[in-house]
Z-matrix of the N, CA and C atoms (Angstrom, degrees):
N
C 1 1.444
C 2 1.518 1 107.47
N 3 1.315 2 115.71 1 140.60
C 4 1.460 3 121.20 2 171.73
C 5 1.559 4 106.67 3 -96.86
N 6 1.335 5 114.44 4 157.28
C 7 1.519 6 116.25 5 175.63
C 8 1.515 7 110.37 6 -60.26
N 9 1.322 8 121.26 7 -30.95
C 10 1.424 9 122.28 8 -179.69
C 11 1.558 10 110.68 9 -64.07
N 12 1.318 11 116.14 10 -40.29
C 13 1.479 12 118.94 11 176.21
C 14 1.538 13 110.10 12 -62.76
N 15 1.346 14 117.13 13 -39.26
C 16 1.437 15 120.53 14 177.35
C 17 1.531 16 110.98 15 -64.50
N 18 1.321 17 116.87 16 -39.07
C 19 1.468 18 122.95 17 176.75
C 20 1.517 19 109.27 18 -59.66
N 21 1.348 20 117.65 19 -43.92
C 22 1.447 21 121.37 20 179.28
C 23 1.485 22 111.56 21 -50.33
N 24 1.386 23 114.36 22 -40.15
C 25 1.445 24 120.00 23 179.49
C 26 1.552 25 113.31 24 -56.72
N 27 1.291 26 114.14 25 -47.22
C 28 1.464 27 120.92 26 179.01
C 29 1.523 28 113.08 27 -66.85
N 30 1.313 29 115.20 28 -39.86
C 31 1.451 30 119.83 29 -178.32
C 32 1.565 31 109.41 30 -70.48
N 33 1.300 32 116.96 31 -40.08
C 34 1.485 33 120.27 32 178.10
C 35 1.560 34 110.65 33 -62.18
N 36 1.293 35 112.65 34 -39.39
C 37 1.489 36 117.27 35 177.76
C 38 1.515 37 110.27 36 -62.01
N 39 1.382 38 115.40 37 -47.58
C 40 1.476 39 119.00 38 -178.38
C 41 1.521 40 111.68 39 -68.23
N 42 1.313 41 119.33 40 -32.58
C 43 1.453 42 123.58 41 177.78
C 44 1.491 43 110.36 42 -75.10
N 45 1.335 44 116.90 43 -21.60
C 46 1.476 45 122.54 44 -173.90
C 47 1.506 46 110.32 45 60.73
N 48 1.337 47 112.85 46 43.11
C 49 1.499 48 119.51 47 -176.69
C 50 1.539 49 108.01 48 -145.16
N 51 1.312 50 119.21 49 128.17
C 52 1.464 51 121.27 50 -177.30
C 53 1.552 52 114.01 51 -78.69
N 54 1.342 53 117.46 52 1.40
C 55 1.486 54 119.82 53 -175.59
C 56 1.513 55 111.67 54 -51.11
N 57 1.339 56 120.30 55 -48.55
C 58 1.456 57 121.47 56 -177.64
C 59 1.516 58 112.06 57 -69.85
N 60 1.289 59 119.35 58 -24.66
C 61 1.476 60 120.64 59 177.62
C 62 1.506 61 108.81 60 -60.33
N 63 1.325 62 117.84 61 -36.80
C 64 1.451 63 121.67 62 -177.16
C 65 1.535 64 111.88 63 -77.51
N 66 1.324 65 119.38 64 -5.25
C 67 1.438 66 123.38 65 175.09
C 68 1.565 67 110.99 66 -92.56
N 69 1.327 68 116.61 67 -5.98
C 70 1.436 69 122.39 68 177.92
C 71 1.493 70 110.15 69 -84.89
N 72 1.307 71 117.38 70 134.88
C 73 1.466 72 121.51 71 179.53
C 74 1.527 73 110.37 72 -52.81
N 75 1.345 74 117.58 73 131.15
C 76 1.501 75 118.34 74 -179.64
C 77 1.525 76 112.10 75 -64.09
N 78 1.308 77 118.30 76 -15.37
C 79 1.472 78 119.44 77 -179.19
C 80 1.515 79 112.76 78 -102.30
N 81 1.383 80 118.96 79 -1.16
C 82 1.459 81 121.26 80 -179.91
C 83 1.493 82 111.03 81 -67.38
N 84 1.316 83 116.85 82 128.64
C 85 1.447 84 121.47 83 177.56
C 86 1.499 85 111.97 84 -122.33
N 87 1.308 86 115.68 85 157.37
C 88 1.425 87 124.84 86 174.24
C 89 1.544 88 105.22 87 -127.27
N 90 1.317 89 116.20 88 139.16
C 91 1.473 90 117.97 89 -178.91
C 92 1.540 91 112.14 90 -133.32
N 93 1.306 92 111.85 91 149.46
C 94 1.448 93 124.68 92 178.14
C 95 1.548 94 107.90 93 -135.19
N 96 1.328 95 117.46 94 80.53
C 97 1.479 96 120.50 95 -171.47
C 98 1.533 97 113.57 96 -58.42
N 99 1.308 98 118.36 97 -25.74
C 100 1.489 99 120.01 98 -177.61
C 101 1.523 100 113.40 99 -92.16
N 102 1.349 101 115.04 100 -0.92
C 103 1.465 102 119.18 101 -177.91
C 104 1.529 103 109.56 102 -73.59
N 105 1.300 104 115.26 103 171.63
C 106 1.436 105 124.13 104 176.74
C 107 1.543 106 109.36 105 -59.63
N 108 1.298 107 117.75 106 140.36
C 109 1.463 108 122.02 107 175.89
C 110 1.552 109 109.27 108 -53.45
N 111 1.318 110 113.90 109 134.89
C 112 1.445 111 119.70 110 -177.13
C 113 1.519 112 114.48 111 108.01
N 114 1.356 113 115.04 112 -25.33
C 115 1.479 114 119.99 113 179.45
C 116 1.524 115 110.20 114 -127.97
N 117 1.314 116 119.06 115 25.48
C 118 1.448 117 121.82 116 -178.32
C 119 1.519 118 112.56 117 -79.47
N 120 1.286 119 118.18 118 -25.05
C 121 1.473 120 122.05 119 178.48
C 122 1.526 121 107.75 120 -146.46
N 123 1.347 122 115.07 121 146.97
C 124 1.446 123 118.07 122 179.08
C 125 1.528 124 108.49 123 -150.10
N 126 1.336 125 114.89 124 153.51
C 127 1.440 126 120.52 125 168.61
C 128 1.555 127 106.51 126 -76.73
N 129 1.290 128 116.88 127 125.00
C 130 1.464 129 122.38 128 -176.96
C 131 1.555 130 109.81 129 -57.09
N 132 1.309 131 116.70 130 -42.75
C 133 1.467 132 119.67 131 -179.99
C 134 1.506 133 110.02 132 -61.52
N 135 1.321 134 119.85 133 -43.75
C 136 1.454 135 123.37 134 178.50
C 137 1.535 136 110.83 135 -62.49
N 138 1.333 137 116.28 136 -44.54
C 139 1.434 138 120.68 137 -179.92
C 140 1.549 139 109.48 138 -64.08
N 141 1.294 140 117.95 139 -35.77
C 142 1.483 141 122.35 140 177.79
C 143 1.543 142 108.52 141 -66.35
N 144 1.278 143 117.86 142 -48.48
C 145 1.509 144 121.39 143 178.27
C 146 1.516 145 110.87 144 -59.56
N 147 1.328 146 115.96 145 -40.15
C 148 1.470 147 121.38 146 178.35
C 149 1.538 148 108.88 147 -60.55
N 150 1.355 149 116.62 148 -46.09
C 151 1.486 150 119.95 149 -178.88
C 152 1.533 151 110.96 150 -64.16
N 153 1.336 152 116.18 151 -42.04
C 154 1.463 153 119.41 152 -178.53
C 155 1.568 154 108.90 153 -68.27
N 156 1.299 155 115.39 154 -38.46
C 157 1.498 156 118.89 155 176.05
C 158 1.503 157 110.91 156 -58.02
N 159 1.367 158 115.60 157 -44.23
C 160 1.474 159 119.92 158 177.96
C 161 1.508 160 112.18 159 -65.48
N 162 1.343 161 118.15 160 -43.42
C 163 1.440 162 121.90 161 -177.25
C 164 1.516 163 112.31 162 -67.15
N 165 1.353 164 116.87 163 -31.67
C 166 1.441 165 119.96 164 -178.09
C 167 1.538 166 113.73 165 -102.93
N 168 1.355 167 114.50 166 -4.35
C 169 1.464 168 120.30 167 -176.20
C 170 1.520 169 112.05 168 56.89
N 171 1.366 170 116.31 169 38.85
C 172 1.435 171 124.66 170 -177.85
C 173 1.482 172 110.69 171 -107.77
N 174 1.371 173 119.66 172 96.27
C 175 1.460 174 121.47 173 -178.91
C 176 1.506 175 115.56 174 -65.69
N 177 1.345 176 117.76 175 -19.38
C 178 1.470 177 120.07 176 177.43
C 179 1.527 178 113.08 177 -61.79
N 180 1.306 179 117.51 178 -30.32
C 181 1.464 180 120.73 179 177.41
C 182 1.533 181 110.98 180 -67.41
N 183 1.300 182 116.31 181 -25.56
C 184 1.466 183 122.05 182 -178.73
C 185 1.559 184 111.54 183 -61.47
N 186 1.329 185 116.21 184 -25.05
C 187 1.471 186 120.18 185 179.93
C 188 1.509 187 111.04 186 -60.49
N 189 1.326 188 119.30 187 -25.05
C 190 1.430 189 124.47 188 -178.50
C 191 1.529 190 114.22 189 -95.17
N 192 1.318 191 117.17 190 1.29
C 193 1.456 192 121.44 191 177.52
C 194 1.516 193 108.84 192 -86.98
N 195 1.326 194 114.59 193 110.68
C 196 1.478 195 120.88 194 -176.63
C 197 1.553 196 110.75 195 -117.80
N 198 1.296 197 117.10 196 141.61
C 199 1.442 198 120.61 197 177.47
C 200 1.548 199 112.80 198 -77.28
N 201 1.304 200 114.92 199 159.58
C 202 1.475 201 120.59 200 171.50
C 203 1.547 202 105.47 201 -142.78
N 204 1.344 203 113.96 202 145.39
C 205 1.485 204 120.28 203 176.25
C 206 1.483 205 106.62 204 -144.43
N 207 1.325 206 113.38 205 160.24
C 208 1.454 207 121.51 206 172.99
C 209 1.523 208 107.05 207 -125.21
N 210 1.337 209 117.31 208 -178.13
C 211 1.438 210 119.55 209 179.15
C 212 1.521 211 111.18 210 -65.23
N 213 1.362 212 117.69 211 -22.63
C 214 1.428 213 121.00 212 -176.10
C 215 1.540 214 113.08 213 -110.54
N 216 1.305 215 115.96 214 -21.35
C 217 1.489 216 119.18 215 -172.81
C 218 1.509 217 110.70 216 -121.85
N 219 1.347 218 118.69 217 135.72
C 220 1.426 219 121.88 218 -178.76
C 221 1.558 220 110.07 219 -109.59
N 222 1.306 221 115.65 220 119.12
C 223 1.438 222 122.17 221 178.90
C 224 1.533 223 112.40 222 -116.46
N 225 1.319 224 117.12 223 23.02
C 226 1.440 225 121.30 224 -171.47
C 227 1.549 226 114.09 225 -67.88
N 228 1.349 227 118.57 226 -17.84
C 229 1.455 228 119.25 227 -177.97
C 230 1.545 229 112.70 228 -83.72
N 231 1.304 230 116.90 229 -11.06
C 232 1.482 231 118.97 230 173.07
C 233 1.506 232 107.60 231 -87.48
N 234 1.290 233 116.72 232 88.20
C 235 1.492 234 123.18 233 -174.39
C 236 1.536 235 110.74 234 -146.29
N 237 1.352 236 114.57 235 170.48
C 238 1.455 237 122.26 236 -175.05
C 239 1.541 238 109.93 237 -61.45
N 240 1.310 239 119.15 238 -44.10
C 241 1.428 240 121.24 239 -177.32
C 242 1.503 241 113.83 240 -62.77
N 243 1.354 242 115.75 241 -43.71
C 244 1.486 243 119.48 242 178.29
C 245 1.543 244 111.47 243 -69.50
N 246 1.326 245 116.43 244 -31.64
C 247 1.447 246 121.36 245 174.96
C 248 1.551 247 108.31 246 -58.93
N 249 1.311 248 115.81 247 -50.99
C 250 1.481 249 119.13 248 179.87
C 251 1.546 250 112.77 249 -61.76
N 252 1.352 251 115.67 250 -35.01
C 253 1.461 252 119.31 251 179.46
C 254 1.531 253 110.35 252 -68.74
N 255 1.332 254 116.95 253 -39.16
C 256 1.487 255 118.17 254 178.03
C 257 1.502 256 111.78 255 -66.09
N 258 1.318 257 117.54 256 -35.37
C 259 1.480 258 120.51 257 175.85
C 260 1.537 259 108.58 258 -64.84
N 261 1.293 260 116.88 259 -45.66
C 262 1.459 261 119.89 260 -178.85
C 263 1.534 262 111.94 261 -64.38
N 264 1.350 263 118.32 262 -29.44
C 265 1.438 264 119.87 263 -179.26
C 266 1.542 265 112.70 264 -80.45
N 267 1.295 266 117.26 265 -10.96
C 268 1.468 267 120.99 266 178.21
C 269 1.483 268 113.92 267 86.46
N 270 1.342 269 117.90 268 7.32
C 271 1.489 270 122.78 269 -179.08
C 272 1.522 271 109.56 270 -59.78
N 273 1.361 272 116.22 271 146.24
C 274 1.435 273 122.15 272 175.59
C 275 1.509 274 111.48 273 -109.84
N 276 1.307 275 120.17 274 144.61
C 277 1.451 276 122.37 275 176.21
C 278 1.512 277 111.91 276 -72.90
N 279 1.329 278 116.78 277 161.26
C 280 1.477 279 122.59 278 177.07
C 281 1.507 280 110.48 279 -69.74
N 282 1.333 281 116.40 280 163.82
C 283 1.454 282 122.36 281 177.70
C 284 1.515 283 113.18 282 -89.33
N 285 1.339 284 116.02 283 -178.97
C 286 1.469 285 123.43 284 -178.19
C 287 1.542 286 106.79 285 -97.11
N 288 1.326 287 115.57 286 148.57
C 289 1.486 288 120.67 287 -176.38
C 290 1.493 289 111.97 288 -96.52
N 291 1.334 290 117.62 289 165.35
C 292 1.462 291 125.73 290 -170.48
C 293 1.530 292 116.49 291 -56.25
N 294 1.350 293 118.71 292 -54.83
C 295 1.462 294 120.36 293 -179.26
C 296 1.499 295 112.29 294 -60.76
N 297 1.317 296 116.04 295 -31.91
C 298 1.471 297 120.24 296 179.77
C 299 1.543 298 108.68 297 -68.08
N 300 1.303 299 117.30 298 -43.35
C 301 1.468 300 120.04 299 174.90
C 302 1.549 301 110.71 300 -56.61
N 303 1.315 302 113.84 301 -48.24
C 304 1.464 303 119.59 302 -178.89
C 305 1.522 304 112.90 303 -51.57
N 306 1.310 305 115.94 304 -51.55
C 307 1.452 306 120.68 305 -176.41
C 308 1.519 307 110.95 306 -65.06
N 309 1.331 308 118.28 307 -47.49
C 310 1.458 309 121.48 308 -179.80
C 311 1.507 310 110.80 309 -60.02
N 312 1.352 311 117.19 310 -44.90
C 313 1.467 312 119.63 311 179.42
C 314 1.538 313 111.97 312 -60.84
N 315 1.346 314 115.67 313 -36.15
C 316 1.471 315 120.12 314 176.28
C 317 1.534 316 111.33 315 -66.62
N 318 1.367 317 115.81 316 -49.33
C 319 1.448 318 120.05 317 -178.98
C 320 1.541 319 112.83 318 -60.63
N 321 1.314 320 115.87 319 -33.52
C 322 1.430 321 120.66 320 -179.46
C 323 1.554 322 114.50 321 -86.73
N 324 1.348 323 116.24 322 -0.59
C 325 1.414 324 120.48 323 175.24
C 326 1.514 325 117.60 324 83.53
N 327 1.337 326 116.81 325 13.48
C 328 1.439 327 121.32 326 178.57
C 329 1.562 328 110.44 327 -83.20
N 330 1.316 329 117.96 328 -19.14
C 331 1.433 330 123.42 329 177.27
C 332 1.551 331 105.67 330 -127.46
N 333 1.318 332 116.08 331 129.01
C 334 1.470 333 120.33 332 -179.71
C 335 1.512 334 110.92 333 -79.29
N 336 1.340 335 116.28 334 162.24
C 337 1.458 336 121.39 335 -178.27
C 338 1.534 337 111.43 336 -67.01
N 339 1.322 338 116.36 337 -22.87
C 340 1.487 339 118.75 338 -177.96
C 341 1.554 340 111.43 339 -78.31
N 342 1.307 341 117.42 340 -18.69
C 343 1.461 342 120.41 341 -178.91
C 344 1.520 343 109.67 342 -76.45
N 345 1.338 344 117.36 343 132.88
C 346 1.457 345 121.13 344 177.16
C 347 1.550 346 110.33 345 -66.19
N 348 1.325 347 114.10 346 160.12
C 349 1.436 348 116.84 347 173.79
C 350 1.513 349 109.57 348 -59.67
N 351 1.319 350 117.90 349 129.55
C 352 1.462 351 121.80 350 -170.50
C 353 1.495 352 116.58 351 -97.29
N 354 1.306 353 113.87 352 177.82
C 355 1.441 354 122.67 353 176.74
C 356 1.566 355 108.43 354 -71.91
N 357 1.313 356 114.43 355 143.89
C 358 1.474 357 119.08 356 -177.37
C 359 1.543 358 112.97 357 -60.00
N 360 1.293 359 117.67 358 -39.97
C 361 1.478 360 118.91 359 -179.13
C 362 1.483 361 112.54 360 -63.68
N 363 1.339 362 117.74 361 -38.91
C 364 1.447 363 120.52 362 177.22
C 365 1.515 364 110.14 363 -65.33
N 366 1.293 365 118.02 364 -44.05
C 367 1.453 366 121.54 365 -179.63
C 368 1.510 367 111.21 366 -68.69
N 369 1.331 368 117.40 367 -33.28
C 370 1.472 369 118.92 368 175.88
C 371 1.499 370 112.22 369 -62.56
N 372 1.315 371 116.71 370 -40.89
C 373 1.458 372 121.37 371 178.95
C 374 1.500 373 109.72 372 -63.79
N 375 1.358 374 115.91 373 -47.43
C 376 1.488 375 120.85 374 -179.14
C 377 1.524 376 110.81 375 -62.09
N 378 1.326 377 114.96 376 -44.65
C 379 1.484 378 119.32 377 178.45
C 380 1.523 379 112.13 378 -61.84
N 381 1.290 380 116.17 379 -46.25
C 382 1.452 381 120.95 380 179.82
C 383 1.511 382 113.50 381 -64.03
N 384 1.358 383 115.11 382 -33.04
C 385 1.445 384 120.64 383 177.01
C 386 1.495 385 112.71 384 -63.10
N 387 1.346 386 115.09 385 -37.40
C 388 1.468 387 118.89 386 -173.19
C 389 1.553 388 115.79 387 -104.71
N 390 1.335 389 118.07 388 -20.42
C 391 1.481 390 121.35 389 -167.11
C 392 1.523 391 115.15 390 -55.45
N 393 1.273 392 120.85 391 -28.09
C 394 1.453 393 120.36 392 -178.30
C 395 1.542 394 112.95 393 -111.82
N 396 1.334 395 114.02 394 14.69
C 397 1.472 396 117.57 395 -179.58
C 398 1.554 397 111.63 396 -85.16
N 399 1.323 398 117.15 397 153.04
C 400 1.461 399 119.52 398 176.06
C 401 1.536 400 112.62 399 -59.98
N 402 1.317 401 117.67 400 -30.86
C 403 1.457 402 120.57 401 178.62
C 404 1.535 403 110.76 402 -66.29
N 405 1.319 404 115.41 403 -43.28
C 406 1.473 405 120.96 404 177.94
C 407 1.497 406 110.54 405 -59.72
N 408 1.328 407 117.03 406 -44.69
C 409 1.498 408 122.85 407 179.48
C 410 1.528 409 110.02 408 -61.42
N 411 1.333 410 116.21 409 -43.08
C 412 1.452 411 120.03 410 -179.83
C 413 1.498 412 111.11 411 -62.60
N 414 1.352 413 117.25 412 -45.75
C 415 1.437 414 121.09 413 178.39
C 416 1.527 415 112.01 414 -66.10
N 417 1.328 416 116.82 415 -41.24
C 418 1.462 417 120.59 416 -179.59
C 419 1.507 418 112.64 417 -61.46
N 420 1.318 419 116.61 418 -28.84
C 421 1.479 420 121.13 419 178.10
C 422 1.540 421 111.64 420 -64.50
N 423 1.316 422 117.21 421 -18.44
C 424 1.443 423 122.36 422 -179.69
C 425 1.556 424 112.69 423 -91.75
N 426 1.339 425 117.39 424 -3.31
C 427 1.463 426 118.58 425 -178.80
C 428 1.543 427 110.16 426 -67.56
N 429 1.310 428 115.84 427 155.49
C 430 1.455 429 120.38 428 -177.88
C 431 1.513 430 113.36 429 -55.37
N 432 1.335 431 114.58 430 144.04
C 433 1.449 432 121.93 431 -179.04
C 434 1.538 433 107.69 432 -108.32
N 435 1.350 434 115.57 433 116.63
C 436 1.461 435 120.83 434 -177.16
C 437 1.482 436 116.16 435 -84.04
N 438 1.353 437 116.50 436 0.04
C 439 1.463 438 120.75 437 -179.68
C 440 1.527 439 111.44 438 -72.11
N 441 1.335 440 115.76 439 -19.79
C 442 1.471 441 121.46 440 -179.97
C 443 1.510 442 113.47 441 -93.12
N 444 1.313 443 115.48 442 -3.67
C 445 1.462 444 120.06 443 178.76
C 446 1.514 445 112.99 444 119.01
N 447 1.304 446 115.55 445 158.54
C 448 1.484 447 120.65 446 -177.49
C 449 1.498 448 113.73 447 -65.97
N 450 1.300 449 118.29 448 -39.01
C 451 1.493 450 121.72 449 -176.19
C 452 1.539 451 110.39 450 -63.97
N 453 1.302 452 116.54 451 -45.32
C 454 1.450 453 120.76 452 -179.86
C 455 1.544 454 109.68 453 -67.60
N 456 1.304 455 116.17 454 -41.07
C 457 1.504 456 118.58 455 177.42
C 458 1.517 457 110.63 456 -63.11
N 459 1.342 458 118.16 457 -40.91
C 460 1.445 459 121.80 458 179.80
C 461 1.537 460 109.62 459 -60.79
N 462 1.314 461 116.24 460 -47.14
C 463 1.479 462 120.61 461 179.54
C 464 1.531 463 110.45 462 -60.65
N 465 1.298 464 117.06 463 -43.90
C 466 1.487 465 120.97 464 178.44
C 467 1.522 466 110.75 465 -61.96
N 468 1.309 467 117.29 466 -39.57
C 469 1.462 468 121.06 467 -179.59
C 470 1.499 469 110.73 468 -62.29
N 471 1.341 470 115.40 469 -46.24
C 472 1.471 471 118.58 470 -178.05
C 473 1.554 472 111.65 471 -69.23
N 474 1.347 473 117.75 472 -23.43
C 475 1.456 474 120.51 473 174.61
C 476 1.532 475 109.69 474 -65.35
N 477 1.335 476 116.62 475 -32.37
C 478 1.439 477 120.74 476 -179.04
C 479 1.520 478 111.68 477 -74.34
N 480 1.343 479 116.72 478 -27.15
C 481 1.475 480 120.84 479 177.70
C 482 1.520 481 107.44 480 -124.14
N 483 1.312 482 117.78 481 72.77
C 484 1.474 483 121.56 482 -178.44
C 485 1.516 484 114.76 483 -54.96
N 486 1.362 485 115.83 484 -30.58
C 487 1.426 486 119.64 485 178.20
C 488 1.573 487 110.92 486 -57.09
N 489 1.296 488 116.06 487 -40.55
C 490 1.458 489 120.07 488 179.55
C 491 1.572 490 110.15 489 -72.35
N 492 1.308 491 116.45 490 -37.76
C 493 1.468 492 120.24 491 178.62
C 494 1.536 493 111.59 492 -65.99
N 495 1.312 494 115.67 493 -42.04
C 496 1.446 495 121.59 494 -174.95
C 497 1.459 496 115.71 495 -82.88
N 498 1.324 497 120.42 496 -13.70
C 499 1.445 498 124.82 497 -179.85
C 500 1.530 499 110.11 498 -126.94
N 501 1.342 500 117.55 499 74.72
C 502 1.451 501 121.79 500 -173.23
C 503 1.519 502 112.77 501 -62.64
N 504 1.337 503 119.88 502 -19.08
C 505 1.449 504 121.16 503 -179.98
C 506 1.553 505 111.63 504 -85.69
N 507 1.309 506 116.06 505 -12.25
C 508 1.443 507 120.00 506 -179.21
C 509 1.527 508 107.68 507 -89.38
N 510 1.316 509 117.22 508 102.82
C 511 1.426 510 120.58 509 -176.72
C 512 1.510 511 111.94 510 -130.64
N 513 1.288 512 114.05 511 57.90
C 514 1.484 513 120.32 512 174.67
C 515 1.491 514 108.41 513 -132.27
N 516 1.316 515 117.70 514 171.77
C 517 1.448 516 121.94 515 177.47
C 518 1.510 517 113.53 516 54.17
N 519 1.332 518 117.30 517 -132.04
C 520 1.462 519 124.24 518 -175.66
C 521 1.505 520 113.88 519 -61.69
N 522 1.340 521 117.50 520 -33.00
C 523 1.484 522 120.68 521 179.42
C 524 1.522 523 109.62 522 -66.88
N 525 1.328 524 117.99 523 -41.72
C 526 1.457 525 122.39 524 179.59
C 527 1.513 526 108.94 525 -65.04
N 528 1.347 527 119.30 526 -42.07
C 529 1.451 528 123.24 527 177.29
C 530 1.499 529 109.68 528 -57.91
N 531 1.356 530 118.01 529 -46.32
C 532 1.473 531 121.71 530 -178.61
C 533 1.520 532 110.63 531 -65.95
N 534 1.361 533 117.01 532 -44.28
C 535 1.447 534 119.46 533 -178.87
C 536 1.522 535 109.79 534 -56.83
N 537 1.320 536 116.79 535 -47.60
C 538 1.450 537 121.57 536 -176.97
C 539 1.535 538 112.12 537 -67.71
N 540 1.316 539 115.94 538 -33.68
C 541 1.486 540 121.27 539 -177.48
C 542 1.518 541 111.32 540 -70.85
N 543 1.316 542 118.04 541 -14.49
C 544 1.459 543 121.64 542 -178.35
C 545 1.502 544 114.89 543 -105.24
N 546 1.312 545 118.09 544 7.39
C 547 1.488 546 121.92 545 177.11
C 548 1.503 547 108.21 546 -93.05
N 549 1.329 548 114.70 547 117.77
C 550 1.467 549 121.11 548 -176.26
C 551 1.540 550 110.59 549 -79.77
N 552 1.335 551 118.78 550 -42.14
C 553 1.449 552 122.47 551 -176.41
C 554 1.541 553 110.84 552 -74.18
N 555 1.321 554 116.06 553 123.81
C 556 1.462 555 121.45 554 -175.06
C 557 1.530 556 112.41 555 -63.58
N 558 1.328 557 116.36 556 -39.47
C 559 1.461 558 119.86 557 179.40
C 560 1.505 559 111.51 558 -65.34
N 561 1.300 560 117.82 559 -44.51
C 562 1.481 561 121.80 560 175.41
C 563 1.506 562 111.38 561 -59.95
N 564 1.308 563 114.75 562 -45.68
C 565 1.481 564 121.01 563 -178.96
C 566 1.536 565 109.06 564 -60.69
N 567 1.295 566 119.14 565 -43.23
C 568 1.471 567 121.35 566 -179.26
C 569 1.502 568 109.69 567 -67.62
N 570 1.325 569 118.23 568 -39.35
C 571 1.483 570 120.65 569 -179.28
C 572 1.528 571 109.98 570 -65.88
N 573 1.328 572 118.59 571 -39.04
C 574 1.431 573 122.25 572 -174.78
C 575 1.567 574 113.68 573 -90.11
N 576 1.293 575 114.54 574 -28.11
C 577 1.493 576 118.49 575 -171.60
C 578 1.512 577 114.73 576 -122.31
N 579 1.313 578 118.38 577 -17.62
C 580 1.431 579 120.50 578 176.90
C 581 1.549 580 113.19 579 88.41
N 582 1.326 581 117.43 580 10.34
C 583 1.471 582 121.79 581 176.48
C 584 1.497 583 110.72 582 -147.68
């Protein structure tokens, strides 16, 4: 999983639209080895659909929430039945975080490349202003699709921010956020980005 795929999950939840969930690679996983058994590993697409189902109270989306497990990690609790139970209980999904808003707003053209990375409160207001608008949905439909592979998604992402593509030595602000969001390997990402 790339951080950008993880960001899609939060944006889909805020948009209350599963469109971005379907742009996440069907094999992308996220793991939490020290978590409670049942939620140690998950398919990011399933987790995204689960979140949108909760946000919209739409149990039909739960049909696409499938568990994944490995010999060491148990993800059996991320499933359609538990999705429906969470909807019935009235639980709400978590919100999206600041740097994630920043990158999505840049990719969608709401923040220009010349603007410095901003304060989270300002970006939260801007994100909340646009997140459920038809224009935001139209722009989000153009975001990179990871179902065709990381290389194609990376190329598509840089097409959205040509400044970053055309200036490879400029690696601060939004370009650095994008570079880091497209690194799938966690060790490489930590070495290059610190997270």
